[in-house]
Steps between C-alpha positions, in 0.01 A plus 500: 500500500301199375177418686498171683244246374200437719545175690234263618715424805325763706265422786196549276670307220565203726144518630363501148721202410364308799139583409557405134654168599216428742231577242674296232549199728146486635219726373263306730691599811524857371119507466457384858749762626316775314161396637634463854674838483183672383301338780751627758488851353120511500488351850713791619278749316179349642658520846524879476242686713403704193379179332218436751183701543556512879849647466644214706755246387338188359578170677776305325272212407252736329771696319680188381181315403372800304835543324506133396136511391562815296822394328363150441166652380305267727226710658493333842525737797522494877342846535216698343691629199258786438514654847829385652733664247533874432499656152878451497449135589250457217748652256752240618243227439431634151869521405577162653234310307607667175858385554406153616227454242710528186801326655802654660739372235276630223485843664879505526531407134246765395695767688820383333330517161372853565840622618727335244248468213622143456516174687817315579516121496476479877183714512346289225575181692347640817186622329467177302525311826209703629302409188596131496625316811674244279759763408604557860635145524848402401540254219284434194148632474204411282532614140153658491504813712208730566730797449822473301808674636510742208143608574566586864528872431161498330355300790623759750336777300181294496517456878540873561241609244242234584522571873453871438224464241300231681514673838410833343212341309361329809526824700320697229217245494466500881517878549153603368332216687648630825378850420149360447530330838561844655872477565673844487701566183851488650414198714351325198813575295733357765280199574459411133877514439566304821245227425616469139856437620379245753294326230775479236762389754252247646548639851148580620563780750229765521539866606174524696372316806171424324684293241286393205176515700365805311554319169428142609229455236625749242548319169716776347732547799558129563544422129768768466687362802480149353637633172797658679570186705488270197725735300763482772459126558541367146868601488713751314618248234136444409428873488810543282387228260144632478625853437690376195270230361155561645323417174722209406465223760700262279813697587443474873758293682409183684545684831241761400248238385537286812473802727187642339319166469580379852431840653159525333404143595589554865312831506182345362524178704566697818201727437279198435616337823425812706162544332395148600662480844392845623162518325306466827781608730707815446298592187163445667262788424680607182336487160638287217707778346663590829576135572682473166687828560611404851602152385729635227632774728592250772652262245723772353600637841592150623765479229702773680286815486428523872187718483179369655139615526399233752637376830736219404466336841130448430558292189397137504780256577486360147537850358804561723656187354427614144658835582804322646553320169451811287738705716766228495488493118507879468549687173734506203879482505690830522186674622399695809312191622642228720449125536659216309370659175244375250760374251641272770157345542462468123837323469408249770170418330671468159748257659213298649321489163818393322556223755138383470542476121831317529698778332855595591465869409269772628340682209265793466403715200744311275791566733707260710574599859844393633526282810696761697190721498305219663774452763489870573120494531513209743766682703281810519200305626703302755681807636171688520318216675791457739506869584125502570516179707792613714344842562169342603670256736706773667201732539279220633765438766482867601123548497179308555330632188292279270694325225277626218562864593874447555536316170302767317714791623826309453416422138390861453839611634697253287301586186516876583122514465388711797166341579464417868258336740608750766762265646800710394391818676396325819774243551818528710811696404698179455244361254504828311878474460450152354241635257740778402768243419245302300415809296869557431562144384186507289590822320865436423392174343570145597722454195708807585528384861610152400757639257632738764541225759696286258861608536595401147452236238772236488525327166502119517737306278302179526142373533379242748329176383128539436235333715124563508327516842129418527287814486128519574 
């Protein structure tokens, strides 16, 4: 008797066909579904009595907000993270930020690579979309990609290895300093691993109620945290390029050069701004070395790190505005940081310089940048600004809080930064739900959201007559 061939027309076969068709038709929507599903799962887990230190079920707003903050690697919280959650809850936080930090689609592709020892075309497309938002759009894309499709497998290995190596290195550097501080061995081991994960994923949660107070002036401890935050914020494509051509900058792609230059400039300019603005305010009483250290620490944390050694609400109003701008910009593309990304800012400035010089093309490092990249950059900024504005307006209608504090926490939520003036923890449940939605929109990316909302692209067989409106 001949065996019957296996048919895909089973229940699981039909389900797989539906999933395959959905992923192929819209990777952007698939990304949103994956993120939303993970948030729902972690909300259910945080709602378990075993997840809280009191043994009681967490309120829905706290469970949901924590789940969104964890999966979106934001760092904002409505509760005292160190004391409210049980050891089981802290394990959930740790696992959630690891998944959210490297990207859900990248994690799925890594698992597929480990299981099958190879990547299919669909997995490569998904992972490449995580590395370059231009690939998640239908239609033509720019010819110069940060990561080519054939290199996606190597990129995934770089993501997995770099996350493991960097987090392990940061933990090893923090561990002896904690022992010197008098922390018990096992507690020091857990705290160093926990903080290293929060630094690399740019989340900013801390496992103790004292926070960074015991190390507020420690050069070694704060420098190591800054190193971990910057490593996670520059982006996996940059780490991949540096791992291959560290000693040969001429072979770096334009994306790598723009990211490193813009990131470094913003870091230095932000530190200089804090040094001047807080010299006789938050930094009063500190010596020159400590002022420099705290300025650079605050500048790096404002990019998405989320750690703080000072009370953010006590910053001068001008410093809050500087922090707003740094948070909104964020870190590098395809990184654990949020914001509109430093390359977006670089593209906008290159376009402005080209316009000022009367040139049609944007050029940098002997490369021409296509116009569709500029359109995408403008879209990112407009969607981001719109999200922040709408969230602020809605929250202002719900509360009577000061605009500067509302704006600060909304931008922190959108940019998945985690710094807070204290507004998030003390505001109403309704405002916290709005902040949770802002975190979600900020993490999935404005480009991904816009692509997901667009049902499809309809090709046009004709072009309308051209006319130039007055601008400026």
